[in-house]
C-alpha positions as CSV (number, residue, x, y, z in Angstrom):
1,M,3.5,28.1,-14.4
2,I,4.7,25.5,-16.9
3,S,4.4,26.5,-20.6
4,R,2.2,24.3,-22.8
5,A,2.9,26.3,-25.9
6,T,3.6,24.8,-29.1
7,G,7.3,24.7,-29.9
8,Q,9.1,26.0,-32.9
9,V,8.1,23.5,-35.5
10,V,9.6,24.4,-38.9
11,D,11.2,21.8,-41.1
12,D,13.8,23.6,-43.3
13,G,13.7,22.1,-42.7
14,E,4.0,14.1,-53.7
15,D,-12.8,-9.9,-86.8
16,G,-9.4,-7.8,-87.3
17,M,-10.3,-4.1,-86.9
18,R,-12.9,-4.8,-84.1
19,F,-10.2,-6.9,-82.4
20,G,-7.6,-4.2,-82.8
21,R,-9.9,-1.5,-81.3
22,R,-10.7,-3.7,-78.3
23,L,-7.1,-4.5,-77.9
24,T,-6.2,-0.8,-78.1
25,L,-8.9,0.0,-75.5
26,L,-7.7,-2.8,-73.2
27,V,-4.1,-1.6,-73.3
28,A,-5.1,1.9,-72.6
29,M,-7.2,0.7,-69.6
30,V,-4.4,-1.4,-68.2
31,T,-1.8,1.4,-68.8
32,G,-4.1,3.7,-66.9
33,F,-4.5,1.4,-64.0
34,L,-0.7,0.8,-63.8
35,V,-0.1,4.6,-63.8
36,L,-2.6,5.1,-61.0
37,S,-1.7,2.1,-59.0
38,G,2.1,2.7,-59.4
39,N,2.0,6.0,-57.6
40,P,3.3,5.1,-54.0
41,A,1.4,6.3,-51.0
42,Q,2.9,9.3,-49.4
43,A,5.5,8.4,-46.8
44,A,4.3,9.2,-43.3
45,Y,6.5,12.1,-42.0
46,Y,6.1,14.1,-38.8
47,N,8.1,17.4,-38.3
48,T,6.1,19.3,-35.7
49,Y,5.9,18.9,-31.9
50,T,4.3,20.3,-28.7
51,D,6.1,21.3,-25.7
52,I,4.9,19.4,-22.5
53,A,7.1,21.0,-19.9
54,S,10.5,22.7,-19.6
55,T,13.3,20.9,-17.6
56,P,15.3,23.9,-16.5
57,N,19.0,23.8,-15.4
58,T,19.7,23.4,-11.7
59,S,22.7,24.7,-9.8
60,C,24.7,21.5,-10.8
61,C,23.0,20.0,-13.8
62,T,22.6,21.5,-17.2
63,G,22.7,18.6,-19.7
64,A,19.5,16.7,-20.6
65,Q,20.5,13.0,-20.9
66,G,18.3,9.8,-20.4
67,F,14.5,9.7,-21.1
68,A,11.7,7.3,-20.3
69,A,8.0,7.4,-21.0
70,G,5.7,5.8,-18.4
71,S,1.9,5.4,-18.6
72,S,1.3,8.7,-16.7
73,Y,4.7,10.3,-16.4
74,L,7.8,11.2,-18.4
75,Y,11.2,11.0,-16.8
76,S,14.2,13.0,-17.9
77,I,17.8,13.0,-16.4
78,K,19.9,16.1,-16.3
79,N,23.6,15.7,-15.5
80,H,26.8,17.9,-14.5
81,T,28.0,18.6,-18.0
82,N,31.6,17.5,-18.7
83,F,31.9,16.0,-15.3
84,D,29.2,13.1,-15.0
85,D,29.7,13.2,-11.2
86,V,26.0,14.1,-10.3
87,S,22.7,14.2,-11.7
88,V,18.9,15.1,-11.1
89,I,15.8,13.4,-12.5
90,Y,12.7,15.4,-13.6
91,R,9.2,13.8,-13.5
92,V,6.6,15.4,-15.8
93,H,2.9,14.5,-16.0
94,R,2.5,13.6,-19.8
95,T,-0.8,15.4,-20.3
96,S,-1.0,18.2,-17.6
97,G,2.8,19.1,-17.8
98,A,3.0,19.2,-14.0
99,R,6.8,19.1,-13.2
100,V,8.6,17.7,-10.1
101,L,12.3,17.5,-9.5
102,M,12.5,14.1,-7.9
103,T,14.0,13.4,-4.5
104,N,16.9,11.0,-3.8
105,G,15.3,9.2,-0.8
106,T,18.8,8.1,0.4
107,N,19.8,11.5,1.5
108,N,16.6,13.6,0.8
109,T,18.2,15.8,-1.6
110,S,17.5,16.4,-5.4
111,T,20.9,15.1,-6.6
112,N,22.6,11.5,-6.8
113,P,26.1,10.4,-7.6
114,W,25.2,7.0,-9.1
115,L,24.2,7.7,-12.8
116,G,27.4,8.9,-14.5
117,H,26.5,10.3,-17.9
118,G,23.0,8.8,-17.6
119,N,22.5,8.7,-21.3
120,D,19.4,6.5,-21.5
121,M,17.1,4.6,-19.2
122,T,14.1,2.2,-19.3
123,I,11.1,1.4,-16.9
124,V,10.6,-2.0,-15.5
125,D,8.1,-3.1,-12.9
126,I,9.2,-5.7,-10.5
127,D,6.7,-7.3,-7.9
128,G,4.5,-4.3,-8.4
129,Q,7.2,-1.7,-7.8
130,H,8.5,0.7,-10.4
131,H,12.2,0.8,-11.4
132,L,14.4,2.8,-13.7
133,F,17.4,1.0,-15.3
134,V,20.1,3.6,-16.4
135,V,23.2,3.1,-18.5
136,T,26.0,5.2,-17.0
137,M,28.7,4.9,-19.9
138,N,31.3,4.7,-17.0
139,A,34.5,2.9,-18.0
140,S,34.8,1.6,-14.4
141,G,32.4,0.8,-11.6
142,A,28.8,0.2,-12.6
143,Q,27.7,0.6,-16.3
144,L,24.1,-0.1,-15.3
145,V,22.3,1.3,-12.3
146,K,18.9,0.1,-10.9
147,L,16.6,2.8,-9.1
148,R,13.3,2.0,-7.4
149,Y,10.8,4.8,-7.3
150,E,7.7,5.6,-5.4
151,G,5.8,8.7,-6.5
152,T,8.5,11.5,-6.6
153,T,11.1,9.8,-4.6
154,Y,13.7,7.2,-5.7
155,Y,16.2,4.9,-4.1
156,H,19.4,3.2,-5.2
157,A,18.4,-0.5,-5.8
158,G,21.4,-2.1,-7.7
159,S,24.6,-1.7,-9.6
160,F,25.7,-4.0,-12.4
161,Q,28.8,-4.4,-14.7
162,L,28.3,-4.8,-18.4
163,R,30.7,-7.0,-20.4
164,L,31.1,-7.8,-24.1
165,N,33.6,-10.6,-24.9
166,G,35.2,-10.2,-21.4
167,A,35.7,-6.5,-21.8
168,V,33.9,-3.6,-20.1
169,A,31.0,-2.4,-22.3
170,T,29.7,1.1,-22.1
171,P,26.5,1.2,-24.2
172,S,24.8,4.5,-24.6
173,G,21.2,3.0,-24.9
174,I,19.0,0.6,-23.1
175,S,15.4,-0.5,-23.6
176,R,13.3,-3.2,-21.9
177,V,12.4,-6.2,-24.1
178,S,10.5,-8.5,-21.7
179,V,9.8,-9.3,-18.1
180,S,9.3,-12.9,-16.9
181,S,8.8,-14.5,-13.6
182,T,12.6,-14.9,-13.3
183,A,14.3,-12.4,-15.6
184,I,14.4,-9.1,-17.4
185,A,15.5,-9.0,-21.0
186,F,17.0,-5.8,-22.4
187,M,18.3,-4.5,-25.6
188,F,21.4,-2.2,-25.3
189,K,22.8,0.1,-28.1
190,S,26.3,1.2,-28.7
191,G,26.7,3.4,-31.7
192,R,24.5,1.7,-34.4
193,T,24.9,-1.8,-32.9
194,I,22.2,-3.5,-30.8
195,Y,23.1,-6.0,-28.2
196,N,21.1,-8.4,-26.0
197,G,21.5,-8.8,-22.3
198,S,19.5,-10.0,-19.4
199,L,19.3,-10.0,-15.5
200,P,17.6,-12.1,-12.8
201,L,14.3,-10.5,-12.0
202,R,15.3,-9.4,-8.4
203,A,19.0,-8.9,-8.8
204,S,20.8,-6.0,-7.1
205,A,24.3,-6.7,-8.3
206,G,26.2,-8.7,-10.7
207,T,27.5,-8.8,-14.3
208,V,25.5,-8.7,-17.5
209,E,27.1,-10.4,-20.5
210,L,26.1,-8.7,-23.7
211,T,25.8,-10.5,-27.0
212,N,25.8,-9.0,-30.5
213,A,22.4,-8.9,-32.2
214,F,22.2,-6.6,-35.3
215,T,23.2,-3.3,-36.8
216,L,20.8,-0.4,-37.6
217,Q,21.0,1.0,-41.1
218,V,21.8,4.7,-41.1
219,D,23.5,5.4,-44.4
220,G,21.0,5.9,-47.1
221,A,18.1,5.9,-44.7
222,L,15.2,8.0,-46.1
223,V,13.7,10.8,-44.2
224,N,10.4,12.3,-45.9
225,G,11.2,10.0,-48.8
226,A,14.8,11.2,-49.5
227,P,18.3,10.5,-48.1
228,V,20.0,13.0,-45.8
229,P,23.4,13.7,-47.3
230,D,25.3,14.2,-44.0
231,L,23.4,11.7,-41.9
232,A,26.4,9.7,-41.1
233,T,27.8,12.7,-39.3
234,F,24.9,13.0,-36.8
235,T,25.5,12.1,-33.2
236,N,24.1,8.9,-31.7
237,Q,21.5,9.2,-28.9
238,G,19.4,6.8,-26.9
239,F,16.6,4.6,-28.4
240,F,13.4,2.9,-27.7
241,Y,12.2,-0.5,-28.4
242,D,8.3,-0.9,-28.7
243,A,8.3,-4.7,-27.8
244,P,4.6,-5.4,-28.4
245,R,4.7,-3.8,-32.0
246,K,8.3,-4.9,-32.7
247,V,9.3,-1.5,-33.6
248,L,12.6,0.4,-32.8
249,Y,12.9,4.2,-32.7
250,Y,16.4,5.7,-33.1
251,P,17.1,9.5,-32.6
252,L,20.2,11.1,-34.3
253,T,21.2,14.8,-33.9
254,K,23.3,17.4,-35.4
255,A,23.2,21.2,-34.2
256,N,19.7,22.3,-34.7
257,R,18.5,19.2,-36.5
258,S,17.1,15.9,-34.9
259,I,15.9,12.9,-36.9
260,V,14.2,9.6,-35.6
261,L,14.6,6.7,-37.7
262,V,12.2,3.7,-37.5
263,Y,12.9,0.0,-37.8
264,R,10.0,-2.5,-38.1
265,N,9.8,-6.2,-37.4
266,V,12.7,-6.2,-35.0
267,L,13.2,-8.9,-32.6
268,P,16.1,-9.8,-30.1
269,T,16.8,-12.7,-32.6
270,T,17.3,-10.3,-35.5
271,T,20.7,-10.5,-37.1
272,G,22.6,-8.6,-39.9
273,T,21.5,-5.0,-40.7
274,A,18.0,-3.9,-39.9
275,P,16.7,-1.7,-42.6
276,A,15.2,1.8,-41.7
277,A,11.6,2.2,-42.7
278,T,11.2,4.0,-46.0
279,D,7.6,5.2,-45.2
280,L,7.9,6.5,-41.7
281,S,10.3,9.1,-40.3
282,F,10.6,12.2,-38.0
283,R,12.6,15.2,-38.2
284,I,12.7,18.6,-36.5
285,T,14.8,21.4,-37.9
286,S,14.4,24.2,-35.5
287,S,14.8,27.9,-36.4
288,K,13.8,29.1,-33.0
289,Y,16.6,26.9,-31.2
290,S,19.2,27.6,-33.9
291,T,22.1,26.8,-31.8
292,L,21.0,23.3,-30.6
293,F,17.9,21.1,-30.9
294,E,19.0,17.8,-29.7
295,I,16.6,15.0,-29.1
296,E,18.2,12.8,-26.4
297,G,15.8,10.0,-26.0
298,V,12.3,8.9,-27.1
299,G,9.5,6.7,-25.8
300,I,6.0,5.6,-26.5
301,S,3.1,6.0,-24.2
302,D,-0.6,5.7,-25.2
303,G,0.7,5.3,-28.7
304,K,2.3,8.7,-28.8
305,L,6.0,9.4,-29.4
306,Y,7.5,11.5,-26.5
307,F,11.0,12.9,-26.3
308,N,13.4,15.1,-24.3
309,T,15.8,17.7,-25.6
310,N,18.8,19.8,-25.1
311,R,17.7,23.1,-26.7
312,A,19.5,26.3,-26.9
313,N,19.8,29.6,-28.8
314,A,21.3,33.1,-28.1
315,D,19.0,33.7,-25.3
316,G,20.1,30.5,-23.3
317,A,18.9,26.9,-22.7
318,F,15.4,25.8,-23.0
319,D,15.5,22.0,-22.5
320,G,12.2,20.2,-22.1
321,V,10.0,17.2,-22.7
322,H,7.7,17.1,-25.9
323,V,5.5,15.0,-28.1
324,F,5.4,14.7,-31.9
325,N,2.1,16.0,-33.3
326,G,-0.2,13.7,-34.9
327,Y,1.6,10.4,-34.7
328,V,0.0,7.4,-33.2
329,A,1.8,4.0,-33.2
330,A,-0.1,1.4,-35.0
């Protein structure tokens, strides 16, 4: 049975006299209005979540990595920690929590050797067929892998090299921007920097030339209305770009704390530094999973913000897929 229980959701972690009287009254009224109107609206802050399904360790694969949210299903990669030589993919129904370990249709096993670290992925439909594009972070070979999937079975459909100014690029994040009749446009992320890149729609091999787009503000970013003193020391994870709303979600993690920063009005043509939103943020500080609560990737489906985790405490690993409570993207 798949647990649908609510996760641990504590955040460790607001004439002369007559004229004078009238003027005094007017000043008092204006002053009162300014005091009332000057109070900023409470920043939207989300710090609770619900478990949808666990993604247990397999005999080979213990590290939760890339994540993607589809219209009905959530996809989570787990890889061979410290080796990056083999991985598996879980598919979870986003409302029922029904979980399947997907099959590699090439050899009818649950594992594959193609995805490297598999740190992030995005969904692209091509000619009515579903595909996952996964960044491997491999220094050689393919830095981007294309998988075609039908139901719970997937197939290798392409391998690509990523280059930046002629050198191998190993971004840790990827998100689909747009799909036309001829091409797919992506955003890639390395550290805090966003890059643009594109592929011919039906390509199965080739080289993607990345171009520098913009940088994400982290230092000084507000979480629940206040800066996080050690945010610069958090680990980079994947990201998600909500193209219709022009909003980017960026998870950062440290030990049992995970934060998701939000960036509005972002486009592929954005340059310079994109400021983090001051009125919307997400954070989980877990007391139940005190050893590790690490959001690996995020995605929007039906307006809700889903994510996958590496979670651990003294009793072992409890990786899973989850949803933030109460948030609906506007």
